[in-house]
N, C-alpha and C positions, 0 to 999 in steps of 0.2 A: 177141453172144448166147452164153449158156452152152451147153456141149455136152450130150450125152445125159445124162439124169437118170433112171436106172431106178427104178421104184416098188419100194419095199421093204415095210416093214410096213404092213398095212392093218388098222384096228381100228374097232370100233363099240361104243357103249354107249347105253342107253335110260334116260330119266328121266321119271317121271310126277309131275306137279305138280298139286295140287288147285286148282280155280278159287277166286277170292276170294268167290264166292257162286254158288248154283245158276244154271245158264244153259240156255237153250233157244231154238230157232228154230222155223220152221214145220213141221219134220219130225223133229226129234230133240232130246233133252235130254242134258246131260252135267254132270259135276262134277269132271272132271280132264282133263288134256291130256298126251300123251306126246311128248317130243322125242327123236329118235334122232340122235345125233352120230356122224358118220363122220370118220375121220382117215387120212391117207396120209403116209408118209415117202418123200422122194425128194431126192437130191442134198444131204442134210444139212438140208433144210427139212421142216417139218410143215405140211400143209394141213388145214383143217377145213371141213366142211360139215354141214348138218343138214336134217332134215325133221320134219314133224309127222305121225306115223303110229303104227301098232301096233308094239310092241317086236319083233315078228317081223321087221321090216325090218333090225334089227341083225344077226340071224342070217344073212340074205342077204348083207349087207355082209361079214361075217367069213368066209363060206363061198364060194359060187359066184362072187360078184363079186370077192372078193380073189384067187381063183385066176385069174380072167380078166385081172387087172391086174398082178400081180407080174411084175417084170422089164421091163414096158413103159416106154417113154420118157414121162415126165411132161410133157415139152414138146410131145408130139404128142397133143393132146387129141382131135382127131377120131377117131384110131385107137383111143384108149382108150374113147371113148364107144361106138363101133361094137362093140368087143369086149364091153362090158357088155350092150348091147342083144341081141347074139347069144346071150350066155350064159344069158339067161332065157327063150329061145324056148319051151322045153318046160315051163317053170314057169308061164308066163302073165305077159306084160309089164305089163298094167294093174294098178292098185292098189298093193299092198305092194311088188312088185318095182320098179315105176316110182319109187316114193318112195325106195327104197334106192338106185337108180341116181342119182336126183336129188341125194341127200346126198353121194354119192361124187363125182359130177361137179363139184359146188361145191367139194369139198375139193381136187380136182385143179386147178381154176382158181385157187384160193387158193394152192396150192403153187407153181404156175408163176409167178404174179405175185411171190411171195416170192423165188423163185430169181432172178428178174430185178431184184429190188429195187424193184418198182413197186407202187403201189396198183392194184387190179384195174381201176378206172375208166380209168386211163391205158393199161394193157395193151389194153383193149377199144377204145381210140381214141375214146372218147365225147366229143362236143362239149359235152354238158350237164354241169353240175356241181352241180345240185340237182334234186330232184323234188318236186312238190306231193304232199301226203298228205291223205286224208280220214279223219276219225275214224269208227271202226266198232265197234259193239257194240249197245246198245239192245235187249238180249235180252228175249224175251217173258215171262220170269220176273221182270223188274224191276218193283217198284212205281213209281208215278208220280214220286216224289221222286228215286229213284235214276236213272231214265231222264232226268229233267230235268237233274240235276246233271252226269251224264256227258256228255251232248250239249253242254250249255252250256259245260262245261269245255274241250272241244276247240276251240270257237269262241273263247272269251274268253282262255284260257290259252295255247293253242298256235297260234292264228291260223288254224285250218282254215277253208277256204272252203266245205266240204261235210261233212256227217255222215250216217251210215247207221244205220238201226235194223232190227230183225227184225220180221216180221209173219207171221201165218198159223196160229199155234198155236190161238188162239181168235179166229176172224175177227170175231165180234161185238164184241170189245173193241178191234179195231184202229182204228176211226174215232176213238175217244177217245184212244188212245195216240198216234196220229199228230197229233192236235190238241195234245196236251201237248208233243210234240217240236217242232212248228211254233212254238209260243209260246216255247219255251226257246231256239231257235236263231236267232230274228230273221230277218234277210235271208240267212243262209247257205243254201246248197243243201241240200235234204233228200232223201235216198235211202231207199228201202225194199227189203228183201230177203226174199222168201218162201221161199227154199230149195226151190223146186219143190212148194209145198204146194197149189197150186190146179190145177183144170182150166183149159183155155184160156178158156172162156166165163166162169168165175168170175174169172179174172185180168183179163179185159177190164173187168168191172164194177168191180173193185178199182182198176184203173188210172185209170179215169175219175173215180171218187170221190176218190181221193187227189190227182189233179191239180186238180180243181175246188175241193176244200175246203182243201188245204194246199200247193198248188203243187209237188207232188212231181215232181222232174225226172228220176228214175232209178228204174227198176223192175228189180231183179235176180232172175233165176230165177223169174219168175212161174209157170212150169211147169217140169217136170223138164228139165234140160239134155239129156237123151236124146230129148226130144220136139222135134225141130227144126221140124216142121210147126207145132206149137203155139206155139213161140217166134215163128215168122214171122207167124202169125195175130195174136198179141198186138201184135207190132211194127207190123204194118200197120193194125190196127184200134184202136190205142190213141190217146190224146189227143195233139194236136200238141205237139211240144217235149219229150215225155217219152221218154227213151231206154231201150231194153231192153238189158240186159247179162247175159252168162253166159259160161261157159268154165272155171270154176275146177276142174272135174273132167276137163279134158283131160289125159290121161296121155301124149300124144305129139303132135307137130306135125300128124300126119295128121288127128287129131280137130279141131284148130283149122281146118284147111283145109275139112273137111266142114261145119263150122258157118258159115264164111264163104261157101262156095259156096251154102249153103242160104239165105243172106240172113236168118239167124235173129237177128242182133244188130246194134245200133247201135254198141256198144262191146264189143270182145272182151276177155275176162279170160284171164290165164294165170298159173300158179303154178309158180315155179321149184323149189319143194319137191315137186312132183308130176309136172311135164311133162318129165321126163328132164333136170332140172337147168338150170344156166345155159345150157348148149348148147341144150337144148330151148326155153328161154325166148327165146333170141336167134333161133332158127328161127321161133318163133311171131311174133316181132316183124317178121321179114322177110316173112312171109305177110301180116300186117296192112298193111304198107307196100304190098305188091302189090295188095291189095284195097281200098286207100284207107279203111281202118277204124282208128280209134283203139284203142289197147291200154291196159288197166289192170292193174297188178300186184296179185295176190291175196295178202294176208296176208304173214306172215314178213318184215316190212320190212327188218330188218338184213341178211337173206340177199339180198333183191332189189336193194338200193340201187344197187350199182355197175352191175349189168346193166340196171337200169331207166334209168340215165343214157345207156346206149348204144342204147336202143330209139327209133327215129326218130319214131314216132307215139305215144309214151307220153303218156297223158292224166294219170294220177296213180297213186298207190300206196296200198294199203289199210293204214291205221294201226289194225290189229285189236287190240282190248283184250287178249284172252288172250295173244297172241304178243308184244305190246309188253311186257307185264308179265313174261312168262317170259324174254325176251331180256335185259331189264334185270337180272333176278335172276341169270342164269347166265353172262353175257358182259360183259367190258370192251370198250369201243369202240363200243357201240351208238349209233345216231344219236338226236338229240333235235330235235324240231321247233322251227323258228324262223320266225315269220311264215307258218306253214302249209306249210313245206317242210323236207326233210331233205337233208343234203349229206355226201358222203364226206369222211373225214379224210385229206387227201393226205399227211400225215406218217407214216401207218401203211401198211406193205406189205400186199398181198393184200386181203382184204375188211376188214382192220382190226380183226378180232375176236379176242379171247383168252378161252378157256373157263376159268371159275373152278371148278376141280374140287372144291375144298374146300366151296364153297357148294352145289355140285350133289350132293355125296355122299349127302345124306339122302334124295334123290329117286331114287337109282339102283335100277333094277329088273332090268337085264340087262347 
């Protein structure tokens, strides 16, 4: 093993990319997405990580988090992670600070694997060498033909066994939209995501109707992820065979534990670009193992891939339209689905990603 590799330069930049068409879910609408890139230099290697957050996260990376990391051993990732978590105590760890830590933690893992000349999946000791993905998009702003083509494309082109659509912006339109999706996807599993748009009693009615009319097998965030009692009520009162999922807004492993203790979900979600990085994601995976609950990776598929291979109860990874598009635009080495799964490139060290600065320059905001 290489000796100590002190962290030197720490940098960050933010890039805002317009969506390819207006998008919305049950509680918000958007027309752009910001990627914050974090980079660390250590031992002659450069590691990169990223998050999807406000550009303010880049300032935290360059400021308080850089101060916490400089000179620390890039090979001692637990100590680096603890230093970052302590550094934001008085700022407030959840939200933007957690996203900034997540990007830097991924960069540190990338750097360590490169220092050892290993793909990250090997460094993590992962037995798995590919992970299933489910196509995710189906925004409530889409006309029927766009919804149909997008969902059918994931099934027919990429081999996805499941696809997910958004519901809840205009609940009266959802039965028709779900029927369009069901027809487009054939026998593939159909998931719906309300992003917390409903009350618990509204969600129960939606759950039963979706199951009866379209065989919907997964209902994500039927109520707010902060409403653990409401999630548990929908889980217990919903139709047999339909799973309740939530957890994408867990900003630390403690939140994951609270959700599991509450019996709020059938499948736990975690997002390495929010939950304090790859370190936080692996801790969430360990909690899921302890609670006999499957884990699903939320969005940012290129960032999650190697860590997802190391999660013992990993069900699948979200192949989210926005992030898939952005990652293909800005990085070399991104995964491509084959028969509904993605796999790390074992010939590339670290996470296997290279940032295309020239292509990204037009989107730079910070």
